[in-house]
C-alpha positions, 0 to 999 in steps of 0.5 A, spaced: 927 655 703 923 650 699 917 648 703 913 643 700 905 644 701 902 637 705 895 640 706 891 645 704 884 646 708 879 651 710 877 653 717 873 659 721 875 665 724 876 666 732 869 670 731 866 665 727 869 658 728 863 654 725 863 658 718 869 656 714 872 663 711 880 662 712 884 658 707 891 655 710 897 651 708 901 646 712 908 645 709 914 641 711 921 643 709 928 640 713 924 636 718 920 642 720 912 644 719 910 650 717 903 654 717 900 660 713 894 663 711 893 664 704 886 667 703 880 670 708 874 670 704 870 674 709 875 680 708 880 683 712 888 683 712 892 677 713 900 675 712 901 669 708 908 668 711 910 661 713 911 660 720 914 654 723 911 650 728 917 650 733 917 658 733 910 658 734 911 653 740 917 657 743 912 663 743 907 660 747 907 661 755 907 654 758 903 655 764 899 661 763 893 664 759 895 668 753 892 672 747 895 672 740 899 678 741 905 673 743 906 671 736 907 678 734 915 677 734 914 672 728 911 676 723 915 681 718 908 684 717 905 685 724 898 683 722 894 682 729 888 678 724 894 673 722 896 672 729 889 670 731 888 666 725 895 662 726 893 661 733 886 658 731 890 653 726 895 651 731 889 649 736 885 646 730 
């Protein structure tokens, strides 16, 4: 899969949204959009795996509250920090 990066930008963490400490990419391939975290200035572990928008959307419940653990099945390397970060990117 050859994902083309269409956006590189920064955002804050869930705990400090006003402080831009995460760098992430938005990519595109075969009519699908993808997201990945590429840097965490504040330290901590994260996964730089590309996750498709459609996979994220499929994991989110339609009519109830949820937390980042709903994204666990999407990651090969199960880092809860990245799941929270990806939710933040999704809602940005």
